[in-house]
VOBA-1610 file (N, C-alpha, C; in pm, whole numbers, padded with zeros to 5 digits, always signed):
BEGIN
Met+16148+08297-16617Met+16171+08291-16474Met+16251+08165-16437Phe+16364+08151-16504Phe+16448+08033-16486Phe+16492+08019-16340Leu+16533+08129-16278Leu+16582+08125-16140Leu+16473+08076-16045Ala+16349+08124-16060Ala+16239+08085-15972Ala+16210+07936-15982Ile+16204+07884-16106Ile+16174+07742-16125Ile+16289+07656-16074Lys+16412+07699-16103Lys+16530+07623-16059Lys+16532+07611-15907Glu+16502+07720-15839Glu+16502+07718-15692Glu+16392+07627-15639Met+16272+07631-15700Met+16162+07547-15653Met+16192+07399-15673Leu+16258+07365-15783Leu+16296+07226-15806Leu+16405+07180-15709His+16491+07272-15670His+16599+07239-15576His+16546+07222-15435Glu+16448+07304-15396Glu+16389+07299-15261Glu+16246+07242-15271Lys+16238+07119-15322Lys+16106+07059-15347Lys+16021+07049-15221Leu+16080+07004-15111Leu+16004+06980-14988Leu+15945+07110-14934Arg+16025+07214-14926Arg+15978+07341-14871Arg+15861+07399-14953Tyr+15880+07403-15082Tyr+15776+07462-15167Tyr+15654+07370-15179Ser+15677+07239-15167Ser+15564+07145-15168Ser+15475+07165-15046Leu+15536+07198-14932Leu+15458+07223-14811Leu+15370+07347-14828Ile+15424+07450-14892Ile+15344+07570-14916Ile+15230+07540-15011Val+15259+07463-15118Val+15154+07424-15214Val+15046+07342-15142Ala+15089+07253-15052Ala+14993+07170-14978Ala+14900+07257-14892Leu+14957+07359-14827Leu+14875+07448-14745Leu+14777+07528-14830Ile+14826+07578-14943Ile+14737+07653-15034Ile+14626+07561-15085Phe+14663+07437-15118Phe+14563+07341-15165Phe+14455+07315-15059Leu+14497+07293-14934Leu+14401+07261-14828Leu+14303+07376-14804Val+14358+07499-14798Val+14271+07614-14776Val+14183+07637-14898Ser+14239+07619-15017Ser+14161+07637-15140Ser+14049+07534-15150Tyr+14080+07412-15112Tyr+13980+07304-15114Tyr+13866+07337-15019Leu+13902+07383-14899Leu+13799+07421-14802Leu+13716+07538-14855Leu+13781+07633-14921Leu+13709+07747-14980Leu+13610+07701-15086Ile+13653+07612-15172Ile+13567+07564-15280Ile+13447+07487-15224Ile+13472+07404-15122Ile+13363+07328-15060Ile+13265+07422-14991Leu+13316+07520-14916Leu+13229+07616-14847Leu+13147+07698-14947Thr+13213+07741-15055Thr+13142+07817-15158Thr+13033+07733-15223Gly+13066+07604-15248Gly+12967+07513-15305Gly+12849+07490-15212Leu+12877+07477-15082Leu+12770+07459-14984Leu+12684+07585-14973Ala+12750+07701-14973Ala+12675+07828-14966Ala+12581+07842-15086Thr+12632+07809-15205Thr+12551+07816-15326Thr+12438+07713-15322Gly+12471+07591-15279Gly+12371+07486-15273Gly+12258+07516-15176Leu+12294+07567-15056Leu+12192+07601-14958Leu+12108+07720-15004Ala+12173+07816-15071Ala+12099+07931-15125Ala+11998+07884-15230Asn+12041+07791-15315Asn+11951+07738-15418Asn+11833+07662-15357Leu+11860+07590-15247Leu+11752+07518-15180Leu+11643+07614-15132Asn+11686+07733-15091Asn+11591+07831-15040Asn+11515+07903-15151Lys+11579+07925-15263Lys+11521+08015-15363Lys+11502+07956-15502Ala+11534+07827-15522Ala+11530+07768-15656Ala+11394+07786-15723Ala+11287+07760-15649Ala+11153+07772-15708Ala+11124+07916-15748Ile+11167+08011-15666Ile+11143+08153-15695Ile+11217+08194-15823Asn+11341+08145-15837Asn+11417+08176-15959Asn+11347+08122-16083Glu+11283+08007-16070Glu+11214+07946-16185Glu+11089+08025-16223Trp+11037+08105-16132Trp+10918+08185-16164Trp+10948+08292-16269Asp+11076+08333-16276Asp+11117+08437-16372Asp+11033+08563-16354Ala+11020+08607-16229Ala+10939+08725-16197Ala+11028+08841-16154Ser+10972+08961-16152Ser+11046+09081-16112Ser+11004+09134-15976Ser+10875+09118-15942Ser+10828+09175-15816Ser+10718+09089-15755Ile+10693+09114-15628Ile+10589+09041-15555Ile+10519+09138-15461Val+10390+09128-15452Val+10311+09215-15365Val+10259+09132-15247Leu+10290+09177-15125Leu+10247+09108-15004Leu+10177+09207-14911Asn+10119+09155-14805Asn+10061+09240-14703Asn+10171+09323-14637Ser+10145+09449-14611Ser+10248+09538-14557Ser+10293+09500-14416Asp+10213+09422-14345Asp+10249+09380-14209Asp+10322+09246-14205Ser+10349+09190-14320Ser+10408+09055-14325Ser+10559+09054-14312Glu+10623+09174-14317Glu+10769+09186-14312Glu+10836+09106-14423Gly+10768+09098-14537Gly+10826+09032-14654Gly+10820+08881-14649Arg+10750+08824-14551Arg+10741+08678-14538Arg+10613+08627-14603Leu+10626+08531-14691Leu+10512+08478-14764Leu+10411+08413-14669Gln+10461+08338-14569Gln+10372+08268-14476Gln+10291+08363-14390Gln+10343+08484-14368Gln+10276+08579-14280Gln+10186+08678-14357Ser+10185+08665-14487Ser+10110+08759-14570Ser+09972+08705-14605Phe+09871+08787-14585Phe+09734+08750-14621Phe+09669+08871-14689Leu+09638+08854-14817Leu+09577+08962-14894Leu+09425+08942-14901Ser+09352+09050-14878Ser+09206+09043-14887Ser+09164+09038-15033Gln+09041+09000-15056Gln+08989+08993-15193Gln+08989+09130-15259Asp+08960+09234-15181Asp+08960+09371-15235Asp+09101+09412-15277Glu+09201+09376-15196Glu+09340+09411-15229Glu+09385+09340-15356Val+09349+09213-15367Val+09386+09137-15488Val+09315+09194-15610Ala+09188+09230-15594Ala+09111+09285-15706Ala+09163+09420-15751Ser+09228+09495-15658Ser+09281+09628-15691Ser+09411+09620-15770Leu+09474+09505-15771Leu+09601+09488-15843Leu+09576+09456-15990Pro+09672+09486-16079Pro+09657+09450-16220Pro+09633+09300-16235Asn+09557+09262-16336Asn+09517+09121-16350Asn+09619+09035-16424Asn+09739+09091-16451Asn+09841+09011-16520Asn+09937+08943-16422Gly+09905+08950-16293Gly+09989+08885-16193Gly+09943+08743-16165Thr+10028+08669-16094Thr+09995+08532-16053Thr+09967+08529-15905Arg+09846+08488-15869Arg+09809+08477-15729Arg+09874+08352-15669Ile+09936+08370-15553Ile+10005+08260-15487Ile+09940+08233-15352Ser+09906+08106-15329Ser+09862+08061-15197Ser+09961+07954-15151Gln+10011+07969-15030Gln+10116+07879-14982Gln+10073+07812-14852Tyr+10112+07685-14837Tyr+10076+07610-14716Tyr+10187+07508-14689Ser+10252+07521-14572Ser+10359+07428-14533Ser+10298+07311-14456Thr+10337+07191-14494Thr+10278+07074-14429Thr+10365+06950-14449Leu+10324+06843-14386Leu+10386+06712-14406Leu+10296+06631-14498Val+10356+06570-14600Val+10280+06483-14688Val+10341+06343-14685Lys+10259+06245-14707Lys+10309+06107-14710Lys+10236+06028-14816Ser+10300+05924-14863Ser+10238+05839-14964Ser+10164+05725-14895Glu+10087+05651-14974Glu+10010+05540-14918Glu+10098+05425-14873Asn+10224+05421-14923Asn+10314+05315-14879Asn+10413+05361-14771Gly+10385+05478-14711Gly+10460+05519-14593Gly+10570+05621-14614Leu+10599+05661-14738Leu+10702+05762-14760Leu+10653+05897-14709Lys+10744+05974-14645Lys+10706+06103-14588Lys+10796+06214-14639Glu+10744+06335-14646Glu+10822+06450-14692Glu+10758+06579-14642Asn+10839+06667-14582Asn+10791+06802-14553Asn+10788+06880-14684Ala+10682+06954-14705Ala+10666+07017-14836Ala+10600+07154-14825Gln+10618+07232-14932Gln+10550+07360-14948Gln+10445+07343-15057Leu+10317+07349-15019Leu+10211+07347-15119Leu+10194+07488-15174Val+10206+07504-15303Val+10192+07635-15368Val+10081+07626-15471Ala+09975+07702-15446Ala+09860+07701-15537Ala+09867+07819-15632Leu+09845+07793-15760Leu+09841+07898-15862Leu+09753+07855-15977Asp+09714+07950-16057Asp+09625+07921-16169Asp+09703+07857-16283Ser+09643+07760-16349Ser+09711+07690-16458Ser+09736+07779-16580Lys+09668+07896-16585Lys+09688+07990-16696Lys+09790+08100-16662Ser+09845+08096-16541Ser+09938+08200-16497Ser+10073+08185-16567Phe+10148+08294-16573Phe+10279+08291-16641Phe+10377+08201-16567Ile+10364+08190-16435Ile+10455+08103-16359Ile+10432+07957-16398Phe+10305+07916-16402Phe+10275+07776-16435Phe+10318+07744-16578Lys+10299+07838-16668Lys+10339+07815-16807Lys+10491+07798-16821Lys+10566+07860-16729Lys+10713+07853-16735Lys+10768+07725-16674Leu+10686+07654-16596Leu+10734+07533-16529Leu+10781+07429-16629Lys+10898+07373-16603Lys+10950+07266-16688Lys+10914+07131-16625Ile+10890+07033-16709Ile+10853+06900-16663Ile+10961+06800-16705Thr+11016+06727-16607Thr+11117+06625-16639Thr+11053+06491-16673Ser+10935+06466-16617Ser+10860+06344-16650Ser+10714+06364-16610Gly+10625+06291-16676Gly+10483+06305-16648Gly+10420+06419-16727Ser+10311+06473-16676Ser+10239+06580-16745Ser+10220+06699-16653Lys+10192+06815-16712Lys+10173+06938-16634Lys+10024+06958-16611Asn+09973+06889-16510Asn+09831+06891-16481Asn+09809+06911-16332Ile+09731+07015-16296Ile+09701+07039-16155Ile+09550+07044-16130Arg+09473+06995-16226Arg+09327+06994-16209Arg+09282+06874-16126Asn+09167+06888-16063Asn+09105+06777-15990Asn+09199+06713-15887Asn+09252+06796-15797Asn+09338+06748-15688Asn+09467+06681-15738Ala+09514+06724-15854Ala+09641+06674-15906Ala+09750+06776-15873Gly+09876+06733-15880Gly+09985+06823-15847Gly+10112+06791-15923Val+10185+06896-15958Val+10319+06883-16016Val+10418+06906-15903Val+10506+06810-15880Val+10590+06814-15760Val+10738+06825-15795Ser+10815+06864-15695Ser+10960+06878-15710Ser+11025+06744-15741Asp+11135+06749-15815Asp+11212+06628-15847Asp+11262+06556-15721Lys+11270+06629-15609Lys+11317+06567-15485Lys+11225+06453-15443Phe+11096+06466-15472Phe+11003+06358-15440Phe+11041+06232-15518Lys+11083+06251-15642Lys+11121+06137-15726Lys+11244+06067-15669Ser+11344+06147-15628Ser+11465+06088-15571Ser+11439+06020-15437Asp+11331+06060-15370Asp+11296+06000-15241Asp+11203+05879-15255Gly+11170+05841-15378Gly+11094+05719-15399Gly+10950+05737-15443Phe+10903+05860-15454Phe+10766+05884-15500Phe+10759+05865-15651Lys+10643+05823-15699Lys+10625+05796-15841Lys+10501+05868-15895Ile+10497+05883-16027Ile+10379+05940-16092Ile+10260+05847-16067Gly+10151+05906-16026Gly+10032+05828-15993Gly+10015+05806-15844Asp+10124+05828-15767Asp+10113+05818-15621Asp+10025+05930-15568Tyr+09962+05903-15454Tyr+09882+06006-15389Tyr+09956+06058-15267Leu+09961+06192-15254Leu+10018+06256-15136Leu+09906+06282-15037Leu+09918+06225-14920Leu+09818+06245-14815Leu+09865+06359-14726Val+09790+06466-14724Val+09827+06585-14648Val+09794+06564-14501Ala+09893+06591-14413Ala+09875+06570-14270Ala+09761+06655-14215Asn+09689+06600-14118Asn+09579+06668-14051Asn+09471+06715-14149Ser+09454+06637-14255Ser+09356+06673-14357Ser+09315+06547-14433Ser+09201+06553-14496Ser+09156+06441-14579Ser+09198+06459-14725Leu+09273+06566-14753Leu+09313+06597-14891Leu+09414+06494-14944Arg+09390+06450-15066Arg+09479+06358-15138Arg+09518+06424-15271Ile+09647+06438-15292Ile+09698+06503-15415Ile+09766+06398-15501Lys+09720+06385-15624Lys+09779+06286-15716Lys+09897+06347-15790Ile+10010+06279-15786Ile+10130+06327-15856Ile+10114+06301-16006Thr+10116+06408-16085Thr+10103+06394-16230Thr+10233+06423-16304Gly+10325+06492-16238Gly+10450+06526-16305Gly+10555+06573-16206Phe+10680+06571-16253Phe+10793+06618-16172Phe+10856+06739-16240Thr+10894+06838-16159Thr+10956+06959-16212Thr+11090+06983-16144Pro+11192+07027-16218Pro+11324+07047-16158Pro+11335+07180-16084Arg+11435+07189-15997Arg+11468+07312-15925Arg+11344+07375-15861Ala+11272+07294-15785Ala+11148+07341-15722Ala+11158+07323-15570Thr+11236+07409-15507Thr+11244+07409-15360Thr+11225+07553-15311Leu+11161+07565-15197Leu+11134+07696-15138Leu+11157+07685-14988Ser+11246+07771-14936Ser+11285+07764-14794Ser+11331+07624-14757Ala+11411+07565-14846Ala+11474+07433-14826Ala+11376+07316-14829Leu+11251+07341-14868Leu+11152+07234-14877Leu+11106+07217-15021Pro+11080+07093-15064Pro+11031+07071-15201Pro+10890+07128-15219Val+10862+07175-15339Val+10735+07240-15369Val+10639+07142-15437Val+10512+07154-15400Val+10404+07082-15469Val+10313+07188-15529Tyr+10309+07197-15662Tyr+10222+07294-15729Tyr+10082+07234-15747Ile+09983+07305-15695Ile+09844+07259-15704Ile+09756+07376-15748Ser+09629+07349-15767Ser+09536+07454-15810Ser+09476+07525-15688Pro+09424+07646-15707Pro+09358+07717-15596Pro+09241+07638-15538Asp+09169+07562-15621Asp+09058+07482-15572Asp+09106+07372-15477Thr+09223+07316-15507Thr+09275+07207-15425Thr+09315+07255-15286Ile+09374+07376-15278Ile+09421+07426-15149Ile+09308+07488-15066Gln+09192+07502-15126Gln+09078+07569-15061Gln+09047+07509-14924Ser+09052+07377-14913Ser+09017+07311-14788Ser+09121+07330-14679Leu+09241+07374-14717Leu+09350+07389-14620Leu+09361+07531-14566Asn+09346+07630-14654Asn+09364+07770-14610Asn+09245+07860-14641Lys+09131+07796-14674Lys+09007+07870-14701Lys+09021+07968-14817Gly+09112+07935-14911Gly+09126+08016-15031Gly+09199+08147-15013Val+09277+08160-14906Val+09351+08285-14881Val+09462+08303-14984Thr+09475+08424-15036Thr+09587+08457-15127Thr+09698+08521-15044Asn+09817+08460-15049Asn+09930+08511-14971Asn+10005+08622-15043Ala+10011+08615-15174Ala+10086+08715-15250Ala+10044+08712-15396Val+10082+08818-15468Val+10061+08823-15613Val+10196+08855-15676Val+10237+08773-15771Val+10369+08784-15834Val+10353+08841-15975Phe+10445+08933-16011Phe+10437+08999-16142Phe+10568+08984-16219Lys+10557+08977-16350Lys+10676+08969-16436Lys+10751+09101-16440Asn+10678+09210-16417Asn+10740+09342-16421Asn+10719+09413-16287Thr+10787+09524-16269Thr+10770+09603-16147Thr+10655+09702-16167Leu+10562+09704-16072Leu+10445+09790-16083Leu+10475+09933-16041Asn+10405+10026-16102Asn+10411+10164-16057Asn+10348+10173-15918Asn+10409+10254-15831Asn+10360+10264-15692Asn+10213+10304-15684Ser+10165+10376-15785Ser+10024+10419-15784Ser+09929+10300-15798Lys+09981+10187-15845Lys+09896+10069-15864Lys+09899+09975-15743Ile+09975+10012-15641Ile+09984+09928-15522Ile+09879+09973-15421Pro+09782+09890-15389Pro+09676+09931-15295Pro+09728+09951-15154Lys+09658+10032-15079Lys+09694+10059-14940Lys+09687+09929-14860Gly+09784+09913-14771Gly+09789+09792-14689Gly+09873+09682-14749Thr+09929+09708-14869Thr+10017+09609-14933Thr+10153+09672-14959Asn+10250+09587-14990Asn+10386+09633-15013Asn+10447+09555-15128Gln+10511+09626-15220Gln+10576+09562-15334Gln+10724+09545-15306Leu+10775+09424-15328Leu+10917+09396-15311Leu+10972+09342-15443Ser+11098+09375-15470Ser+11165+09309-15582Ser+11189+09164-15542Ile+11205+09078-15639Ile+11227+08936-15609Ile+11355+08918-15528Gly+11458+08999-15556Gly+11582+08990-15480Gly+11560+09022-15333Ser+11484+09128-15306Ser+11454+09166-15167Ser+11369+09059-15099Phe+11275+09003-15173Phe+11190+08897-15118Phe+11273+08775-15078Ile+11369+08739-15163Ile+11456+08625-15133Ile+11538+08652-15007Asn+11590+08774-14994Asn+11670+08808-14876Asn+11589+08802-14747Lys+11458+08815-14757Lys+11371+08811-14639Lys+11320+08671-14608Leu+11359+08572-14690Leu+11321+08434-14658Leu+11379+08395-14523Pro+11305+08321-14441Pro+11352+08286-14306Pro+11491+08222-14306Gly+11585+08286-14240Gly+11720+08231-14223Gly+11813+08249-14341Tyr+11761+08298-14454Tyr+11844+08306-14576Tyr+11962+08402-14559Ser+11934+08525-14518Ser+12040+08627-14506Ser+12143+08588-14401Ala+12096+08536-14287Ala+12189+08497-14180Ala+12279+08383-14227Gln+12221+08290-14300Gln+12296+08176-14352Gln+12405+08222-14449Gln+12368+08309-14544Gln+12464+08357-14642Gln+12572+08444-14578Leu+12533+08524-14478Leu+12630+08609-14409Leu+12732+08524-14335Thr+12688+08415-14274Thr+12778+08325-14202Thr+12880+08264-14298Phe+12832+08213-14411Phe+12922+08152-14510Phe+13019+08256-14566Asn+12970+08375-14596Asn+13057+08480-14651Asn+13165+08519-14552Phe+13131+08521-14422Phe+13230+08553-14320Phe+13339+08446-14318Met+13301+08319-14321Met+13398+08210-14318Met+13486+08213-14444Ile+13424+08238-14558Ile+13500+08243-14684Ile+13599+08359-14682Gly+13555+08475-14636Gly+13645+08591-14626Gly+13760+08565-14531Phe+13732+08498-14421Phe+13837+08467-14323Phe+13941+08372-14383Leu+13896+08278-14467Leu+13989+08185-14531Leu+14080+08258-14630Tyr+14029+08359-14698Tyr+14115+08438-14787Tyr+14225+08507-14706Ile+14190+08557-14588Ile+14290+08620-14501Ile+14394+08518-14456Ile+14350+08395-14427Ile+14443+08289-14386Ile+14543+08261-14497Ile+14494+08254-14622Ile+14586+08232-14735Ile+14690+08342-14742Leu+14645+08466-14726Leu+14735+08582-14730Leu+14842+08569-14623Ile+14803+08533-14501Ile+14898+08522-14389Ile+14994+08405-14411Val+14940+08291-14454Val+15024+08172-14475Val+15132+08197-14579Ile+15092+08253-14692Ile+15190+08283-14798Ile+15294+08382-14748Ser+15250+08486-14678Ser+15343+08588-14628Ser+15447+08527-14534Ile+15400+08446-14440Ile+15491+08388-14340Ile+15592+08294-14405Phe+15544+08202-14487Phe+15634+08103-14546Phe+15734+08167-14642Leu+15688+08258-14726Leu+15781+08323-14819Leu+15879+08414-14744Tyr+15833+08474-14636Tyr+15923+08558-14556Tyr+16034+08474-14496Ile+15997+08358-14439Ile+16098+08269-14380Ile+16196+08222-14485Leu+16144+08179-14601Leu+16231+08134-14709Leu+16323+08245-14757Thr+16269+08366-14764Thr+16350+08481-14810Thr+16462+08512-14711Val+16433+08511-14582Val+16534+08537-14478Val+16644+08431-14484Gln+16604+08306-14506Gln+16702+08197-14511Gln+16795+08208-14631Lys+16749+08268-14738Lys+16833+08276-14858Lys+16888+08417-14882Leu+16885+08502-14780Leu+16941+08636-14795Leu+17087+08636-14841Pro+17173+08546-14784Pro+17312+08542-14834Pro+17319+08515-14985Asn+17238+08422-15032Asn+17237+08390-15176Asn+17190+08509-15259Leu+17088+08580-15206Leu+17037+08698-15276Leu+17144+08807-15282Gly+17221+08820-15171Gly+17329+08919-15170Gly+17435+08889-15274Val+17468+08760-15287Val+17567+08720-15387Val+17515+08748-15528Leu+17388+08717-15552Leu+17328+08741-15684Leu+17329+08890-15717Lys+17298+08973-15618Lys+17300+09117-15642Lys+17442+09165-15670Ala+17538+09109-15598Ala+17677+09147-15620Ala+17724+09108-15760Gln+17665+09002-15815Gln+17701+08957-15949Gln+17627+09034-16058Gly+17541+09126-16015Gly+17473+09211-16113Gly+17328+09179-16141Val+17274+09081-16069Val+17131+09049-16087Val+17049+09161-16025Ser+16956+09214-16099Ser+16879+09330-16052Ser+16775+09292-15946Thr+16741+09391-15864Thr+16637+09371-15763Thr+16503+09338-15829Gln+16476+09403-15940Gln+16351+09379-16012Gln+16339+09233-16053Tyr+16448+09175-16100Tyr+16446+09035-16142Tyr+16417+08943-16024Leu+16480+08971-15910Leu+16459+08889-15791Leu+16315+08902-15738Val+16261+09024-15746Val+16123+09047-15703Val+16026+08971-15793Leu+16047+08980-15924Leu+15961+08909-16018Leu+15970+08758-16000Ser+16088+08709-15964Ser+16106+08566-15937Ser+16021+08521-15819Thr+16022+08605-15714Thr+15941+08572-15595Thr+15792+08575-15628Leu+15749+08676-15703Leu+15608+08683-15743Leu+15570+08565-15831Phe+15661+08525-15919Phe+15634+08411-16006Phe+15621+08283-15926Gln+15708+08267-15825Gln+15699+08149-15738Gln+15564+08145-15666Ser+15522+08259-15613Ser+15393+08267-15545Ser+15278+08234-15641Phe+15287+08285-15762Phe+15184+08261-15864Phe+15177+08112-15899Ile+15293+08051-15924Ile+15297+07909-15962Ile+15242+07821-15850Met+15282+07849-15726Met+15235+07768-15613Met+15085+07779-15595Ser+15032+07900-15608Ser+14888+07919-15591Ser+14810+07853-15703Val+14860+07861-15825Val+14792+07798-15939Val+14789+07647-15922Ile+14902+07588-15883Ile+14906+07443-15863Ile+14810+07402-15751Gly+14815+07475-15640Gly+14725+07444-15527Gly+14579+07456-15565Val+14545+07560-15642Val+14405+07582-15683Val+14358+07473-15779Ile+14442+07435-15873Ile+14404+07331-15971Ile+14376+07199-15900Ile+14464+07160-15807Ile+14442+07035-15732Ile+14315+07045-15650Ala+14292+07162-15588Ala+14172+07182-15505Ala+14045+07173-15589Ile+14047+07229-15711Ile+13930+07225-15799Ile+13899+07081-15839Ile+14003+07007-15876Ile+13983+06867-15916Ile+13923+06786-15801Leu+13982+06799-15682Leu+13932+06725-15567Leu+13793+06774-15526Gly+13768+06904-15541Gly+13637+06959-15509Gly+13528+06901-15600Glu+13557+06891-15729Glu+13462+06833-15824Glu+13434+06687-15790Ile+13541+06613-15755Ile+13524+06472-15719Ile+13439+06460-15592Thr+13465+06549-15496Thr+13389+06547-15371Thr+13241+06573-15397Ala+13212+06673-15482Ala+13072+06707-15512Ala+12999+06591-15578Ile+13070+06515-15661Ile+13009+06401-15730Ile+12983+06285-15634Thr+13079+06262-15542Thr+13069+06146-15455Thr+12980+06167-15332Leu+12957+06292-15294Leu+12872+06318-15178Leu+12728+06276-15206Pro+12655+06230-15105Pro+12514+06192-15126Pro+12430+06312-15165Ser+12318+06286-15231Ser+12232+06394-15282Ser+12174+06479-15169Glu+12172+06426-15047Glu+12120+06503-14934Glu+12207+06624-14901Val+12334+06619-14941Val+12426+06731-14916Val+12408+06834-15027Pro+12360+06954-14995Pro+12329+07053-15100Pro+12453+07131-15145Ile+12538+07066-15223Ile+12661+07133-15269Ile+12652+07154-15420Val+12681+07276-15462Val+12678+07311-15605Val+12809+07382-15639Ile+12891+07318-15720Ile+13018+07378-15761Ile+13005+07413-15910Asp+12982+07541-15938Asp+12967+07583-16078Asp+13091+07660-16125Lys+13097+07681-16255Lys+13217+07740-16315Lys+13243+07882-16264Ser+13137+07961-16252Ser+13156+08100-16209Ser+13217+08107-16068Asn+13168+08021-15977Asn+13223+08018-15841Asn+13369+07974-15841Ile+13399+07874-15924Ile+13537+07824-15931Ile+13631+07932-15983Ile+13587+08004-16086Ile+13671+08110-16144Ile+13695+08221-16043Val+13588+08266-15977Val+13601+08374-15877Val+13689+08331-15761Thr+13667+08209-15712Thr+13746+08158-15599Thr+13892+08143-15638Gly+13917+08085-15756Gly+14055+08065-15801Gly+14129+08196-15817Ile+14065+08295-15881Ile+14129+08426-15900Ile+14154+08493-15764Gly+14057+08480-15673Gly+14073+08539-15540Gly+14191+08481-15465Ile+14208+08349-15473Ile+14320+08282-15405Ile+14453+08326-15465Ile+14459+08333-15596Ile+14583+08375-15662Ile+14619+08519-15626Ile+14520+08607-15622Ile+14544+08747-15584Ile+14595+08755-15440Met+14533+08679-15350Met+14577+08678-15210Met+14721+08626-15199Ser+14754+08528-15281Ser+14890+08472-15279Ser+14992+08575-15326Leu+14957+08650-15429Leu+15047+08754-15480Leu+15062+08867-15379Leu+14952+08902-15312Leu+14960+09005-15206Leu+15046+08956-15091Gly+15036+08826-15062Gly+15116+08769-14954Gly+15265+08772-14983Ala+15302+08782-15111Ala+15444+08787-15148Ala+15503+08927-15132Leu+15420+09027-15103Leu+15470+09165-15094Leu+15564+09187-14975Ile+15537+09117-14862Ile+15622+09135-14743Ile+15764+09083-14767Pro+15781+08959-14816Pro+15919+08915-14846Pro+15986+08996-14956Ile+15908+09053-15047Ile+15966+09138-15153Ile+16035+09259-15093Arg+15977+09310-14986Arg+16037+09426-14917Arg+16175+09389-14864Gln+16188+09267-14811Gln+16318+09221-14762Gln+16420+09209-14875Ile+16372+09162-14990Ile+16462+09148-15106Ile+16514+09284-15150Ala+16426+09383-15151Ala+16465+09518-15193Ala+16567+09580-15097Lys+16562+09540-14970Lys+16651+09599-14869Lys+16787+09529-14860Val+16806+09419-14932Val+16931+09344-14924Val+17047+09427-14975Asp+17152+09440-14891Asp+17274+09510-14928Asp+17383+09405-14951Pro+17422+09385-15077Pro+17519+09278-15106Pro+17653+09294-15034Tyr+17695+09418-15008Tyr+17824+09440-14941Tyr+17819+09395-14795Lys+17704+09421-14731Lys+17692+09378-14591Lys+17674+09226-14582Ile+17601+09170-14678Ile+17573+09026-14674Ile+17702+08944-14690Ile+17788+08988-14782Ile+17909+08908-14810Ile+18029+08960-14731Gly+18000+09053-14638Gly+18106+09097-14546Gly+18197+09205-14600Gly+18144+09283-14697Gly+18224+09390-14756Gly+18221+09515-14674
//
């Protein structure tokens, strides 16, 4: 594609402006995608770590863990290989004044969820009012051996270990035993989580089984949040398509006389079309590469409070999407190239 590269080097300013626009929109796309992923992880990270397939809640809870209350008979009617979950949202603080909103999650130490928990430091102990807490507590200044004082309660939870990726509905999780949470919720079981999907015949009346994916989508604000981000991301793809179309169309109209001369000299329409597509491809690739580099730097330099996650899969999907939109945007000026009549252009 000698002609395409030669033209881009000759018209550096014009093509640099297009690359700059692609870069800016691509950068915004990468940041938005990273924020969408980060916020989604804040809501569901703990659930993903459970490595479960289904969850059974009260049928009147609308899939919300906080609104679900299972009776002892309902829990007893379920297979005994599930993990009983009791949840309690509250404010906790340390004896030296540190505060944190948290999700207290009670489960049995022999359950499959507890066995799957990873520990970054400390020990995996939830006996005798002890708790394994999210790494976020560590980053906020809490230490192993500190006591969490539960608001509006005399309960004191001793931190014995830290676990990664433990957030639920954007709040850090504190894993405790059912005995510890007894004084807060009177031992109510909110849900039972299973590694496999149960046969409908095993689901007692008054309860409802959801897949973990469906349960995550019903988390408060989760679906609305993701829908908002997806709308903005989709709109930015359309902007890239429009920007590329407009700029390449203007450039093509301005060089119609040159294209007419090239056609008169025997250069095929196919070659000119491929040159335009190649230019669009090169500009989008350069813009995407710069955006990825700056996006990675931004993610590293932003404070930990900003929930941004830029992973390889998102970068690949976003980059390919931008390049495809850029190539589609080149289709309108290509039509003009195909319609060029060299005899009319050069006055024949």
